[in-house]
N, C-alpha and C positions, 0 to 999 in steps of 0.2 A: 403303385400302391402308396409310395412315399408321400406324394402330393396330398392324398386323402388323409393320411395320418396327421399331417400338419394342421389340417382343418378341425381336428377333433376337439381342440381346446375351446373353439367357439360354439360347440354343440353341447357342452356340459350342462347347460341350463335347461335341458329338454325334460324336466320333470313336470308332471301335469296333475292337476287336482282330481280327486276322486269324485265321481258323480254317480248317484244311485240310479240304476236302470229300473223301470217299471214295465209291467207287461203291456200296458196300453201304449207306452212310448215305443217299445220294440215293435208292436203291431203296426204302428204308424210308419216307422222307418222301413219295415219289411213289406209293406203293402205291394209295392211294385214287383218285388221278388217273388212273393207267393202267387201273384197274378201271372208271372212269367212261366213258371213251372219247368222250363227247358232252357239250358244254357250250354255254351261251348267252352270246354277247357282246352287250353293250348299249352303244350310242353315243347319248348324250342330253345336250342342253345348249341354250343359247339359240339355237344355229344351227338348231334345229327351228322357230323362229319364221319366218325367211325361207324355210326349207325349199326351197332352190334350190341345185342342184349345177352350174350353168353358170358357165363362166369368162367373162371380159370379151370374149373373141373368139368366144363362142358355143359353144365346144366343151364336152365333158362333163368335169366335175371331180368333187369329193367335197363333199357338203353340209356336213360338219363343218369344211371348210377355207374356209367362206364369207368370212371376214375377208380371207384371203389371195387367194381367187379374185377378189374385187371390189376388192382393194387399197384398203381403206377406212381412214380414220383410226380409231384405237382408240376414241376417244370416240363416234364415230358408231355403231360396232358395239355398244358398251355400251348404247345406247338400246334394243336389242332386249330387254334384260332387263326393261324396264317392261311388255312384252307377254308375258312368259313366266310364265303363271299356270296351271299344269297341274291344274285342278280335278278332273279325272277320274283323276288318278294314284292307283293302288291297288296298293301293294306286294304285298299278298296275292294279287291277281289275276295280277300278273307272275310270281310264283313258282309259282302254280298252273298257268299256261300252260306254263312251263318243265318242270314235272313231267309234265304231260299229254303234252308233246312227247317225253318220254323223256330229257330232258337231266338230267345228274347234277351240274352245277355252273353258277354264274353268274359272269361277269366284267363289271363295269360301269365306265364311264369316270368315275372320281372327279373328274378334271381332264383336259381335252383341251388341245390346243395353244393355244387361245384363253385359257387360264388360269382359266376359269370353274369354280368348285367346286360340286359337288352336295351338299356337306355344310357344316355350320356351322363353318367353320374360324375359329379365333381369330386367324389370321395375315393375314386379308384381308377386305375388305368385298365383293370380287367373288365373291359366292357366292349360291346359291339362297335362302338364308335372310335375306340382307341386301339384295341388289340387285334382288329381284323382288317382286311383290305376293303371291306364293305364301307366302313367309316360313316355310316348313317345311323340315326337314332330311330330304331325300329319302333319303340314304344311311342315316341312323339307322333310318328306317322300313323300308327294305329289309333291313338287317342283322338287325333284330328279327324280321322275317317269315321270313327264311332260317333263323334259329335255330329258330323255331316249326315250320317245315315240314321241317326236317332237310336243307336245301339248302346245300352248301358255297358260300362266297362269296369272291370275290377282286376286287381293284381294279386297273383300268388307271390309270396315272399318267403324264402326259407330262412328260418332262424339259424339253422345249422349251416356252417360255411366251411367246407373242407380246405379252402385255399387261403383264407385270411390269416395273417400271421398271429393275430391275437385270439383266434377262436380256439377253444378247448372243449373237450379233449381231442387230442390228435388221433388219427387212425394208427393202428399198431405198426404198419409198414412205413408210415410217414417219417422220414429221416431228418426232417427239420427239427432243430433243437427247440424244446418248449420253454427253455429258460428265457425270461424276459417277456413272454406272452402275458397279456393282461386282458382277461375276459371282460372286465368292466369297460375297458377301452373299446372292445369289440361291440358291446351293447350300445355305446354312444355312436359308433359308426353306423350300426343298424338303424338306430333312431333317426340319424341324419339322412339315411337313404329313404326311410319311410316318409320323412318330411319332404324330401325332393319329389317323391311320387305324388303325394297328396297336393303339394303346392304347385307343381308344374306339369302334371300329366293327367289332369282331371277333366270333368268331374269324376272322381273315383267313387264308385258305388259300393265296392266290396274290397276288403283286404283279407286275403285267404292265406293265413300263415300255415307253416308246416315245419317239420324238423325239430319239434319241441321236446322230443322224448329223452334226450341226453341229460345227464344229471346236472350239468352246468346251468341248464334252464330250470328255474324254480317257479313255484306258484306265485311267489312274491314278484318275480320279474314279469310273469304273465299279467298279473293285475296291473302293474305299472305300465306295461306296454299297451294294454287294452285302454286304460284311462288316458294315456298320452294320445293315442290315435283318436279316441272319442273327442278329445278336446280340439285336436286339429281339424277334425271333420265330424261335426255332431250328428249328421244323418247317415253316416257310413254304416255298413254291416260288417261285422268282424266274426270270423269263424271261431270255433271252440279250440282250435289248435294253437291259439295264442297263449293258452294256459296249460295246465297239467291234468285236466280233468277227463280227457278222452279215454274211452275204454277200448283201446286197440283199434283194429280195423272195423269193429262194430260201430265205432265213430261217435257214439252218443256220450254225453257228459255224465259221469257218475255223481252220486250224491255228494254235496259239499258246496262251498262258496267259491265256485270256479267261474271264470269269465268266458264269454263267447255267446254270440247271438243265435248260432245254429249249429247243429251236429253235422258230422261229416263221415257217414259210412263210406268205406272205400271198397270197391269191387263187390259190393253186396247191397241188398235191399232189406231193410228191417222186415221180419216175417209178418208182423201184424200192423205196422205203423204205430202211431202214438195218439190215442184218442184224447190225451190231455192237452193237445195243441202245441206241443214242442215243435220247433222249426228244424227241418233236417233236409239234407241234400246228399244224394248218393253220387259219388264221382266214380265213373266206370269207363274202362277203355273199350275201343272197338276191336282191338286184337288183344294181346297180352301185356304189352308194354306201353308206357306213357310217351317217352320220346321215340322218335322214328328209329326203327330197326329193320334193315334190309332182310334179316333172317326171320322175321316174324310176319308171316302172311296168313295167319289163322284168323281171318276176319269173321266177326259175327255177321250174320245175314241181316238184310234190312227188316225181314220179318221178326227176327230175334230182337232187334233194336226197337222197333215199334211196340212190340209186346213189353219190352223192358220199360219204355216210357209209360205205357198204360199201367203197368204194375206199380211203378213209383207214384204216379198221380193218384191211382186208386187207393194208395195208402197215405196220401196227404203230403207227399214230399216233392222235392225238385230233383230232376236228373241233370247232372253236369257231365256231358258226354265228351270224351277226350279226343283231340286230334294231335298227332305228332307230325309237324311239317318236316319235309326233307331239307337238307342243307342248302338247296337252291332256292328255298322260300316257297315252294309249292306244297299243296296237300297231296298225299298219295291218291292216285286215281280211285283206288278201291274205297277209300274213305269218302271222297267227294260223291261217288256214285250212290253210296248208302245214305249219305246226308240228304241228297236231293230226293231220293225215294221217300225218306221220312217226311220231307217237306211237302211232297205231293199228297201223302196220306193226311198230313195236318191241314192242308188246304181244305179238304173235305170234312175233316173230323176234329179240327182244333177246338171247336166249341166245347168238346168233351174233356179237354185238357186245360186250356188256359183259364185261370181264375176259378177253378173248381176246388172242391174239398173232397176228402175221402168220403165214399158213399156210406161206409159204416154199416152195411148190411151184413148180417151174420150168415154163415153156412152157404156161401155162394158156391155154385157148382165149380168143379175144377176147370181151369181155363177161362174163368170169367172174372173180370174186375169191374168195379163200379165207382164212378165219381158222381158228385152231386153239386147242383147249383139251386139253392132254395128248395122249391118243391119239384124240381126236375131231377130225375136220375138218368145217368148214362151207363148203359151196360156195354162193356168192352168184351166182346166174345171172340176167343181165339179159334175155337172149333165148335161148330153147331151140331148138336145131336138132331137126328131126323125128327124126333118127336117134339122138338122145341125145348125151351128152357123153363125150369121151375125155379122161381125166385121166392124166398121166404122173407117175412118181415114187412110186407106191404099190405096194410089192412083195408085199402080201397083200390078199386080198379083204376088204372090210368085213364085219364080223359082222352089221351091220344098216345099211340105208340108208332114210331116210324124209324126207318133206317136213316141215320144222319146223312150219309153220303149220297143216297139216291132219292130220298124222300118217300120211299115206299111205305105205305101204311100196312101194319101187320096186326093180326088179331091177338087179343089178350083175353084169357079166361081165368075165372076164379078157381083157386085150388085151396080148399079148406078155409079157415078164418083169416089167415095172414099170409097166404101164398097166391101167386099168380103164375100162369103158364104163358110164355111168350112164344108165338109160333115162329118157325124158321122162315126167314125171308126167301124170296124166289132167287135172289142173287146174294152171295156172301163174298166178303173180301178175304183172300187167302192169308192176309196178315192178321187183321183185326176188323171185325164188323162192329160198328157202334149203333146201338138202338137207344133212341131218346124216349124216355117215359115221362110224360107230363102227368103228375099225380094229382096236383091240386092240394089235397089234404090226405092224411092217412099214412104218412110215414111215421114210424115209431122208433 
């Protein structure tokens, strides 16, 4: 850490001018992201060594919070780095699995709350290249592979840092003296690391901040960091956790002059979406924890995950689905199996997800979602009633109705002035059956 502190003086000039964002400009920057709809979140670090999500009282926590869960001294936690030697880490395989799953971008934890860095930062020795026997730059390998395979890459970065000597406030059980700690010096360290990531590990398409909720981080600091990043990378997307406007796990920004290009619902999907066009992305785990935990094998099924993706897309958002790799650098088999099953479904039905908007039909039957592309509607049907589906809000009969995966043409009949009944196909998908309705005109 000492070597990094020496360099802070050269970073003091990282102030950046303010530039006003406009809706059209944000839409331009976010066009690739709203087209993608589905991304991979990766939480990986030394917490994968203990791989334990339990709290001291025995209840369930999050594996990446191991240091806090166990209330350990920082020096004791750092000893896990000596056992973090992911010899099976293969960046090409990670990107390949994401592509096979139908994911269109990757966000990885460059630094989580424990302060451990997955890249060879010049500002600290608490990194994968210096503190572990692995001694390789995991992010450089991943960034190169993402460029090779055409996968947009972004970085999660924690504002909160439990191990940095200048970060405040300290945890209640942290015995290190706070005297001499300088939070402003920590902010300069953080800006320096952000500049390293943008300047040397790109192109960086998203910066995904977190850990902004403690009192030392203020709205003014959030505005400054947002503007600084925007100056360093004008086309980058920055989430709303850079500032103080987030409404808890619901994730959307409350009213006020807060920075952030998109909202970040966590472990939930907004019930109705946002017809005003706000950008949002639900980040959700496949089990209960973000980092790998040996004691958490309560995996969502592939059917649940496919329906989750349809639910998010049907409400106009993105799904950022999390993977917690093991300490050896591999994905848990249960996760890989589910991702590949999602990919197979998307090969047949991706047209109904990628580049679509919320269908915005009212009073859809339970278990039905709808996405839209121009005058085409896509009905995502979880369970088919024998009598078929009645859909309201369509004032003209579709020119054509067919099952997207099989091409089967299915009958559609008029129900009242603004309703249609879609017959049940001869074969349905146990996860989600998608029916494409080519309306032509008549959507209201």
